[in-house]
C-alpha positions in Angstrom: 65.2 -7.8 43.0 65.9 -6.7 39.5 63.0 -5.6 37.2 63.9 -8.4 34.8 63.2 -11.0 37.4 59.9 -9.4 38.4 58.5 -8.9 34.9 60.0 -11.7 32.8 56.6 -12.6 31.4 54.6 -12.2 28.2 51.6 -10.7 29.8 50.4 -7.1 30.2 51.4 -5.0 33.2 49.7 -5.8 36.5 46.5 -3.9 37.0 45.9 -3.4 33.2 42.7 -4.5 31.6 43.6 -7.9 30.0 42.0 -8.3 26.5 41.6 -11.5 24.6 45.0 -12.9 23.9 46.6 -13.3 20.4 46.8 -16.7 18.8 50.3 -18.4 18.7 50.3 -19.4 15.1 53.9 -18.5 14.0 57.0 -20.7 14.0 60.5 -19.4 13.5 60.0 -19.6 9.7 56.9 -17.5 9.8 58.5 -15.0 12.1 61.5 -14.9 9.8 59.4 -14.3 6.7 57.5 -11.5 8.4 60.8 -9.8 9.3 62.2 -10.5 5.9 59.2 -9.0 4.2 59.2 -5.9 6.3 62.9 -5.2 5.8 62.5 -6.4 2.2 65.6 -6.1 0.0 63.5 -5.1 -3.0 61.6 -2.3 -1.1 64.8 -1.2 0.7 67.1 -1.1 -2.3 64.7 0.0 -5.1 63.3 2.8 -3.0 66.7 4.4 -2.4 68.8 3.6 -5.4 67.6 6.6 -7.4 68.1 9.2 -4.6 71.4 7.6 -3.7 72.7 8.0 -7.2 71.3 11.5 -7.6 72.7 12.8 -4.3 76.0 11.0 -4.0 76.8 10.4 -7.7 77.9 6.9 -6.9 80.3 5.1 -4.5 77.5 4.6 -2.0 78.1 0.8 -1.7 80.5 1.3 1.2 77.9 3.3 3.2 75.4 0.6 2.6 77.7 -2.1 4.0 78.6 0.0 7.0 75.0 0.7 7.8 74.2 -3.1 7.6 77.0 -4.0 10.0 75.9 -1.3 12.6 72.3 -2.3 12.3 73.3 -5.9 13.0 74.6 -4.6 16.4 71.3 -2.9 17.1 69.5 -6.1 16.1 71.7 -7.9 18.6 70.4 -5.7 21.5 66.8 -6.3 20.2 67.5 -10.1 20.2 68.8 -9.9 23.8 65.7 -8.1 25.0 63.3 -10.4 23.1 65.0 -13.5 24.5 63.9 -12.2 27.9 60.8 -10.2 27.3 58.9 -11.8 24.3 55.9 -9.4 24.5 53.7 -7.9 21.9 54.8 -4.3 21.1 58.5 -5.1 21.3 60.5 -2.0 21.9 57.5 0.0 23.2 57.0 -2.6 25.9 60.7 -2.9 26.8 61.0 0.9 27.2 58.0 0.8 29.5 59.3 -2.1 31.6 62.9 -1.0 31.9 62.5 2.8 31.7 59.2 3.3 33.4 55.7 4.3 32.4 56.6 7.8 31.1 59.5 6.4 28.9 57.0 3.9 27.6 54.5 6.6 26.6 57.2 8.5 24.7 58.4 5.3 23.1 54.9 4.3 22.1 53.9 7.5 20.4 57.2 7.7 18.5 57.0 4.0 17.5 53.4 4.2 16.2 53.9 7.5 14.4 57.1 6.3 12.6 55.7 2.9 11.6 52.5 4.4 10.3 54.8 6.8 8.3 56.7 3.8 7.1 53.5 2.2 6.0 52.5 5.4 4.2 55.8 5.4 2.4 55.6 1.8 1.4 52.0 2.3 0.1 53.0 5.4 -1.9 56.1 3.8 -3.5 54.4 0.4 -3.8 51.4 2.0 -5.5 53.8 3.2 -8.2 54.7 -0.4 -9.1 51.1 -1.5 -8.7 49.9 1.1 -11.2 52.9 0.4 -13.5 52.1 -3.3 -13.6 48.5 -2.6 -14.8 49.6 0.2 -17.1 47.1 2.6 -15.6 49.1 5.5 -14.2 50.1 8.8 -15.6 52.6 9.7 -12.9 50.5 12.4 -11.4 50.2 12.9 -7.7 46.5 12.0 -7.7 47.0 8.8 -9.5 49.9 7.8 -7.2 47.7 8.5 -4.2 44.9 6.4 -5.8 47.1 3.4 -6.4 48.6 3.9 -2.9 45.1 3.6 -1.5 44.4 0.4 -3.5 47.7 -0.9 -2.1 46.6 -0.2 1.5 43.2 -1.9 1.0 44.9 -5.1 -0.3 47.3 -5.1 2.7 44.3 -4.6 5.0 42.5 -7.5 3.4 45.5 -9.8 3.8 45.6 -9.0 7.6 41.8 -9.5 8.1 41.4 -12.9 6.4 42.5 -16.2 7.9 46.1 -16.3 9.1 47.0 -19.0 6.6 46.2 -16.6 3.7 48.5 -14.0 5.3 51.3 -16.5 5.8 51.0 -17.7 2.1 51.0 -14.1 0.8 54.1 -13.2 2.9 55.9 -16.4 1.8 55.0 -15.6 -1.8 56.6 -12.2 -1.4 59.8 -13.7 0.1 60.0 -16.3 -2.8 59.4 -13.5 -5.3 62.3 -11.5 -3.9 64.7 -14.5 -3.7 63.9 -16.1 -7.0 63.1 -12.9 -8.9 65.2 -10.0 -7.8 68.1 -12.1 -6.5 68.0 -14.4 -9.5 68.1 -11.4 -11.9 71.0 -10.0 -9.8 72.9 -13.3 -10.3 72.4 -13.1 -14.0 73.5 -9.5 -14.1 76.6 -10.3 -12.0 77.8 -13.3 -14.0 76.7 -12.5 -17.6 76.3 -8.7 -17.9 79.0 -7.3 -15.6 80.9 -4.5 -17.4 83.1 -3.1 -14.6 85.7 -4.2 -12.1 84.9 -4.2 -8.4 86.5 -0.8 -8.0 83.4 0.7 -9.6 81.6 0.1 -6.4 83.6 2.9 -4.8 83.8 5.3 -7.7 82.0 8.6 -8.5 81.4 9.6 -4.9 80.7 13.4 -4.7 79.7 13.8 -8.3 76.0 14.2 -7.5 74.2 17.1 -5.9 76.2 16.8 -2.7 78.9 19.5 -2.6 81.8 17.4 -1.3 82.8 13.7 -1.0 82.4 13.9 2.8 78.9 15.4 2.4 78.0 12.7 -0.2 79.2 9.9 2.1 77.3 11.3 5.1 74.2 11.6 3.0 74.8 8.0 1.7 74.8 6.7 5.3 71.6 8.6 6.0 69.8 7.3 2.9 71.1 3.7 3.4 69.3 3.8 6.8 66.0 3.1 5.1 67.2 -0.2 3.7 67.7 -1.9 7.1 64.7 -0.9 9.2 61.9 -3.3 10.2 63.7 -6.3 11.6 62.1 -5.4 15.0 58.8 -6.6 13.5 59.8 -10.1 14.7 59.7 -8.8 18.3 56.4 -7.0 18.0 54.7 -10.3 17.2 56.4 -12.3 19.9 53.1 -13.3 21.6 52.0 -15.0 18.3 55.3 -17.0 18.0 55.9 -20.5 19.4 58.8 -20.6 21.9 59.4 -16.9 21.5 62.4 -16.6 23.8 64.3 -18.9 21.5 62.7 -18.3 18.1 62.3 -14.5 18.0 66.0 -13.7 18.5 66.8 -16.2 15.7 64.2 -14.7 13.4 65.6 -11.2 14.0 69.2 -12.3 13.1 68.0 -14.4 10.1 65.8 -11.7 8.7 68.3 -8.8 8.8 71.3 -11.0 7.8 69.4 -12.5 4.8 68.1 -9.1 3.7 71.5 -7.5 4.1 73.2 -10.1 2.0 70.6 -9.8 -0.8 70.7 -5.9 -0.7 74.5 -5.8 -0.9 74.7 -8.3 -3.7 71.8 -6.8 -5.7 73.3 -3.3 -5.4 76.7 -4.5 -6.4 75.2 -6.4 -9.4 73.3 -3.3 -10.6 76.3 -1.0 -10.2 78.7 -3.4 -12.0 76.3 -4.2 -14.8 75.5 -0.7 -16.1 77.3 2.4 -17.2 77.4 5.2 -14.7 75.7 7.6 -17.0 72.8 5.1 -17.6 72.4 4.8 -13.8 72.3 8.6 -13.4 69.7 9.0 -16.2 67.5 6.2 -14.9 67.7 7.7 -11.3 65.8 10.7 -12.6 62.6 8.7 -13.1 60.2 7.3 -10.5 61.2 3.8 -11.5 65.0 3.7 -12.0 65.3 -0.1 -12.1 62.9 -1.5 -14.7 64.4 0.3 -17.7 67.9 -0.9 -16.7 66.8 -4.5 -16.4 64.9 -4.3 -19.7 67.9 -2.9 -21.5 69.9 -6.0 -20.6 67.3 -8.8 -20.9 64.9 -7.3 -23.4 61.5 -5.7 -23.2 59.9 -9.1 -22.5 61.2 -9.1 -19.0 59.5 -5.9 -18.0 56.1 -7.3 -17.1 57.4 -10.3 -15.1 59.8 -8.0 -13.3 57.1 -5.5 -12.4 55.0 -8.4 -11.1 57.9 -9.6 -8.9 58.5 -6.2 -7.4 54.7 -5.6 -6.9 54.4 -8.8 -5.0 57.4 -8.0 -2.8 56.0 -4.5 -2.0 52.5 -6.0 -1.1 54.2 -8.6 1.2 56.1 -5.7 2.8 53.0 -3.5 3.2 50.9 -6.3 4.7 53.7 -7.2 7.1 54.1 -3.5 8.2 50.3 -3.4 8.9 50.6 -6.5 11.1 53.8 -5.1 12.7 52.2 -1.7 13.5 48.9 -3.0 14.6 50.6 -5.2 17.3 52.3 -2.1 18.7 48.9 -0.3 18.9 47.3 -3.4 20.4 50.0 -3.5 23.1 49.6 0.2 23.9 45.8 0.0 24.0 45.7 -2.9 26.5 47.7 -0.9 28.9 45.6 2.3 28.7 47.9 4.4 26.4 45.4 4.2 23.5 41.6 3.7 23.4 40.8 0.2 24.9 38.7 -0.6 21.8 41.9 -1.0 19.9 42.9 -4.0 22.1 39.8 -6.1 21.2 40.4 -9.2 19.1 38.0 -11.2 16.9 37.1 -14.9 17.5 40.1 -15.7 15.3 42.3 -13.8 17.7 43.0 -11.0 15.2 43.2 -7.4 16.6 40.8 -6.1 13.9 40.3 -2.7 15.3 44.0 -2.0 15.6 44.4 -3.1 12.0 41.7 -0.8 10.7 43.1 2.1 12.7 46.6 1.5 11.3 45.4 1.4 7.7 43.1 4.5 8.2 45.9 6.6 9.7 48.3 5.5 6.9 45.6 6.5 4.4 45.3 10.0 5.8 49.1 10.3 5.5 48.9 9.1 1.9 46.9 12.2 1.0 50.1 14.2 1.5 51.3 12.4 -1.7 49.3 15.1 -3.6 52.3 17.3 -2.7 55.7 16.0 -3.7 57.4 18.1 -1.0 55.1 16.8 1.7 55.5 13.1 0.8 59.3 13.5 0.9 58.9 14.7 4.5 56.8 11.6 5.4 59.5 9.4 3.9 62.2 11.1 5.9 60.2 11.0 9.1 59.4 7.3 8.8 63.1 6.6 8.7 64.2 9.1 11.4 61.4 8.1 13.7 62.5 4.4 13.7 66.1 5.4 14.3 64.8 7.5 17.3 63.2 4.3 18.5 66.5 2.4 18.0 68.3 5.1 20.0 65.7 5.0 22.7 65.6 1.2 23.0 69.4 0.8 23.0 69.7 3.8 25.4 67.1 2.5 27.8 68.6 -1.0 27.6 72.1 0.4 28.3 70.8 2.4 31.3 68.9 -0.5 32.7 71.9 -2.8 32.2 74.3 -0.4 34.0 71.9 0.3 36.9 71.0 -3.3 37.5 67.4 -2.9 36.4 68.0 -5.4 33.6 70.1 -8.6 33.9 70.6 -10.0 30.4 72.0 -13.2 31.9 68.4 -14.2 32.7 67.5 -14.3 29.1 68.0 -17.2 26.6 70.6 -15.2 24.6 73.7 -14.8 26.8 76.5 -12.6 25.4 78.4 -11.8 28.6 80.6 -8.7 28.5 80.2 -8.5 24.7 76.6 -7.7 25.3 77.6 -4.5 27.1 80.1 -3.5 24.4 77.6 -4.1 21.6 74.9 -2.2 23.5 77.2 0.9 23.8 78.2 0.9 20.1 74.6 0.2 19.0 73.4 3.2 21.1 76.1 5.6 19.8 75.4 4.5 16.2 71.6 4.9 16.5 72.1 8.4 18.0 74.5 9.3 15.2 72.3 8.0 12.4 69.2 9.8 13.9 71.1 13.1 13.8 72.6 12.3 10.4 69.1 11.6 8.9 67.6 14.7 10.5 70.4 17.0 9.4 69.0 19.7 7.0 70.5 19.2 3.5 69.6 21.6 0.8 71.1 19.4 -1.9 68.7 16.5 -1.0 65.4 18.3 -1.3 63.8 20.0 -4.3 65.2 23.4 -5.5 63.7 26.3 -3.6 62.2 24.0 -1.0 60.6 25.8 2.0 62.5 26.1 5.2 60.1 23.8 7.0 61.0 20.9 4.7 64.7 21.3 5.5 63.9 21.2 9.2 60.9 18.8 8.9 62.3 15.9 11.0 63.3 18.0 14.1 59.9 19.9 13.8 57.8 16.7 13.5 59.7 14.8 16.2 59.7 17.9 18.5 56.0 18.3 18.0 55.3 14.7 18.8 57.4 14.9 22.0 55.8 18.2 22.9 52.2 17.0 22.5 53.1 13.8 24.5 54.6 15.9 27.3 51.5 18.0 27.5 49.3 14.9 27.6 51.4 13.4 30.4 51.3 16.6 32.4 47.5 16.9 32.0 47.1 13.3 33.2 49.2 14.0 36.2 47.1 17.1 37.1 43.9 15.1 36.7 45.2 12.3 39.0 46.0 14.8 41.7 42.5 16.2 41.8 
């Protein structure tokens, strides 16, 4: 009997201590808005546009489009898995079920570490917009950390109050992105466009990257940040109605919608402004607001800051929920302290939420050092691509060895499922290596060696510590 037929449930592994269950309060719309908010076109694009322009010089639109197409293939594998295993924890749980307990332990620690780093990054960058909106920041590291901490506290509050408040906040963030950022992009595209479409592919290699090929590879690596987080829909499967049908739909809808908005917004920005203006703006912590104000007038600055701030808060709150459900899933199976699997009377995993925010807060302290925070940002992206590679790799292995029969799921792709799985795995592995590749022209001048090799060092350390933990546990069990 295949493993899929044995464990095609939404409950913890047999023998585990079963905690209070989560509350199924999410329909496909709520699952979609969660995924949309986590991937977030505003957060994804506005966080990378400056570094893309600085490093590549321009012409990074093609890399963004390629990255979206390939990530849709990865999302397809996730949709297949979630249509058969709609379980809290998503990719962590799939790795455990299809690859074994040890594979699950490695997947869990990588998943939690990278999503917490992702939350730290979102809080740090979101804090910039929060402080800018209130006009109470001087750009110093200490002030950015302060506003990042305020940002985290707001996200924690939104996760601890009644679920209806959380849903409303996330929906507000989605509306802000669609009406605000997309609406502004429409106006830029139709009324302020200065260049022909060929401008989207110009200036590649005129930044800090030494050659056009180096610039293009760096553009692919940087673009990877814009399309992570769609897996949030799968981690909250136990809180979604009819998850085998609804979660795959939410995954596709979230990534497709975000991808369309990111591509259109980036095209509108590139076509509406002179290249020199883009380069100059990219040297600041907020490269977008000055460009928008130069076209619409100074009056638009405050409303635009409010739109971006709301979008960032919706993203941050969603990442807290996303990460806390992975921690909850690991805790109920004994891979983290059992106290993290407890839920409140309202079926909220409060302890997991508090743990998530606390750990992200510790990471935020690294923002006092610009070199260190850059490492956190890079690790958050690379860690999630490590999870994409592991999930698609384990899925491919299980598919080929008969441990997983995708035909038993709601989403049936036939032989195309295998082809997509192979390509998705190869892409995830390539992008992981590409992101981790040491590039002197991306980091600050005279950056220490450890920053160049930060991603391999951090990932290697996490894997090493996990290996030691597994070996010690084995020795203890033999005694």
